[in-house]
C-alpha positions in Angstrom: 5.4 5.0 11.7 6.6 2.0 10.2 10.3 1.7 8.7 10.1 -0.3 5.6 13.6 0.2 4.7 12.3 1.9 1.2 13.4 5.5 0.5 10.3 6.3 -1.7 7.8 4.7 0.7 6.0 5.5 4.0 3.8 3.8 6.0 1.9 4.1 9.0 -0.3 1.6 11.2 -3.7 2.9 13.1 -4.1 0.2 16.3 -7.4 1.3 16.7 -8.9 0.6 13.5 -6.5 -2.3 12.6 -5.4 -0.3 9.4 -2.1 -0.4 7.5 -1.4 2.6 5.4 1.1 2.8 2.6 1.9 5.4 0.2 4.6 5.3 -2.2 6.1 7.9 -4.8 7.5 7.0 -8.0 9.3 9.6 -9.6 10.5 8.1 -12.6 9.2 5.9 -15.4 6.1 3.3 -14.9 7.3 0.5 -13.1 5.8 -2.6 -10.6 6.2 -2.7 -7.0 5.6 -5.3 -4.8 4.7 -5.3 -1.1 5.5 -8.1 1.4 3.0 -7.6 4.8 4.3 -11.0 6.1 5.3 -9.5 9.3 1.5 -8.8 9.8 -1.2 -10.8 10.9 -3.8 -10.3 8.0 -7.3 -11.3 8.2 -9.4 -12.7 5.2 -10.9 -9.2 4.6 -7.6 -7.9 3.9 -6.8 -10.6 1.9 -10.0 -9.7 -0.5 -9.4 -6.2 -1.0 -6.8 -3.4 -0.3 -7.9 0.0 -1.2 -5.9 1.8 -3.7 -5.9 5.8 -4.8 -3.3 7.0 -7.6 -2.3 10.9 -8.2 -0.4 11.7 -11.3 2.2 14.3 -11.7 0.6 15.6 -14.8 -2.6 16.0 -12.9 -4.8 13.7 -15.0 -5.5 11.7 -11.7 -5.6 13.3 -8.1 -6.3 10.8 -5.4 -8.5 8.5 -7.9 -10.0 5.8 -6.6 -8.6 2.4 -8.4 -10.0 -0.8 -8.4 -9.2 -3.0 -5.3 -5.9 -5.0 -4.8 -6.0 -8.5 -4.1 -3.3 -10.0 -1.8 -1.2 -13.2 -3.3 -0.3 -14.9 0.1 1.0 -11.9 1.9 1.8 -9.7 -1.1 0.6 -7.7 -3.8 1.9 -6.1 -6.8 0.9 -3.0 -8.5 1.9 -0.8 -11.5 2.6 2.6 -10.9 2.2 5.0 -14.1 5.5 7.1 -14.5 5.8 10.1 -11.7 3.1 9.0 -9.5 1.7 8.5 -6.1 -0.4 5.6 -4.8 -2.0 5.1 -1.6 -3.4 1.8 -0.2 -5.3 1.0 2.8 -5.5 -2.4 4.3 -8.2 -3.1 6.8 -8.0 -6.1 9.1 -4.3 -6.1 9.9 -2.5 -6.9 13.2 0.7 -5.6 13.8 3.3 -8.1 15.2 4.6 -7.8 18.9 7.9 -5.9 19.0 10.6 -7.8 19.9 
C-alpha cells in the first residue's frame, strides 16, 4: 500500500506486474479529481491508457468498465459521479527507489 495523503483514496503497487492500482471513494456530489503520478517512472504504454471502472451508490453501475483515461504529462483528471467509487489500473509503472 502507498500513502497518497488523501483520506478517500488508497493505492497499491504490484512490483511483479509493474502495475499501480488506485481506488477513490467520492461520498458527495459529482466532482473532478486529478491524480499526480510524478513520483513514478511511467512507460509510454501507461501514458496511452489508464484502465478505469466505476461503481455508483444507486447501483446503476457496478464495476462498470469506462473508456480508458490518458495521462497528460504525469497526471490525469477524471470526473466522479455523485456517491461513487472509481478504480484505476496503470500498467508499465516503476516505483521510485526508497530514500
